N, C-alpha and C positions, 0 to 999 in steps of 0.2 A: 520141647527139651532137645530133641534131635537137631533142630535148626540152630539152637544156641551152640551146641557142641560142634556142629559142622561149620558154622560161620567163624567162631572164635578158635576152636580147636584146642588140643592139648598136646604136650610133647609126644612126638611120634606120628602125628597126623601131618599130611603134606601141607595143609593150610597153616598150621602153627609153625612148622619148620620154615616155610616161606616167609612168614612175618619175622621170625627170629633172624633169619639170614639177611633180610632187608635192614633190620635194625643194626646188625653187626656191620653191614656195609656203609651205613649212613653215619653212624657216630662211633666213638671209641667205646671200649669195653664197659666201663662202669655205667656210662649213660645208656648203652644199648639195653641193659637189663631194665632200667627205668622205662625206656621206650616200649619194651615188650609188655611191661606191666600196664602202661597207659593204653596199649592196644587191647587190653582186656576190659576196658570201660564199657563196651556194649553189654557185658554181663549184667550191669545195673539195669539197663533197659529191659533185657530179657527177664530179669527177676521181677521187675514191675509188671510185665505182661503175665508172668506166671501167677503172681498174686491176684491180679484182676481176673484171670481165667479160672482160678480156683474159688473165687468169692461166689457167694450165692447170687442167683440172677436178680436183677432189679425189678423185673415184672412180677408183681404180686398177683394181680388178677388175670394175667395173660394165660392163654392156653399152653399146656405143656405138650410139646411135640415129642414123640418117641424117637430115640436115637437110631433104632434099627430101621431098615427099609421096609416099606409096606407097599404092596401093589394090589389094586382092586382088579376084579375080573374085567378083562377088556370088553368094551362095548363096540362091536363092529359097525354099528350105525353111526357112532360119533367117535371115531378113532382119534381124531385130532384133539377133541375135548378130553378124552381119557388119557392120552399121552401128556397133555399139558398138566392135568391134575396130578398124575403120577410124578412128573418131574418136580412140580411145586411141592408136593408132599414129601419128597425125598431130598429136598435141597440141602438140608443140614447133613444128612448122611453122605451125600455126594461130595459136599465141600470138605467134610472131615476126612473122607477117604482120599481125596485129592491132596489135601494138606499133608497127610501121613505119607503118601507116596513121594511127594516132593521133598519131605524131610529126610526120608531114607535115601533118596537120590542125592541130596546135598551132603549127607554124611558119607556116602560112598565116594563122592567126588573129593571131599576133603581128606579122605583116607588114601587117596591116590589112585582111585579107579579110573577107567577110561583113558589111561595113558597120559594123564596130565603131567606128572613129574618127568616122565621120559621126554615128552614134547618140550617141556621147559628147559631141559638139560641140553637139547640139541642146539647147534649153532643156527644163526639166522640165515635163511636162504638168501642167496645173492641173485641178482637179476642182471643179465648181460645188457649193458648200455650200448646202443648202436653208435658207430662213428658217423661222420658227415655223409657217408655213402650208404648207410643203412646196414653195414656189416656189424655183427656183435663184437664187442671188445671184451676179452676175458679180463677178470679182475686182476690177474697178475701182470697183464700187459699195460695196464693204465699207469700213467706217470703219477708219482707221488705229488702231494699238494705243494711242496716246496720246490720241486724240480721245475726248471724252465722248460716250456714246451712251445713249439712253434704253432701259432694259430694258422688256420687255412689262409687267411688274408696276407700273411707275411712270408709264406713259403714261395720262393722263386720258381717260376715255371721253367722247365728245361728247354 
């Protein structure tokens, strides 16, 4: 559920506001609302995943694994075998815990954590381009695209 909210967002989250501003920039006002609604189509897929996840399991005769972690007493003689058995026995719990952590992280990122909106609002960094002698040229000193400039091959020597 958190992943659906984080990926699609709702008004007030940075992810939703970014989608809405992109839609406003791309098309005119009445069509931008339609475009924002179309961007909510992934909710159908997430709804399908929710229905499948809440459905009863398909395995009728399969063993039921407990959801909580379980650890047997360590066997110092066969430590590798014990570690492998513990890891395999707790695979469902580990996977669910990792998925929950990533969902919370995605929701925090969509809400604007980690400086995402601030970084997106900053201007693009410029890189000094060197001239033919390797000296950096400042962006303000570069000639505009339409201005005539003398290329090094046409400049007369003194």
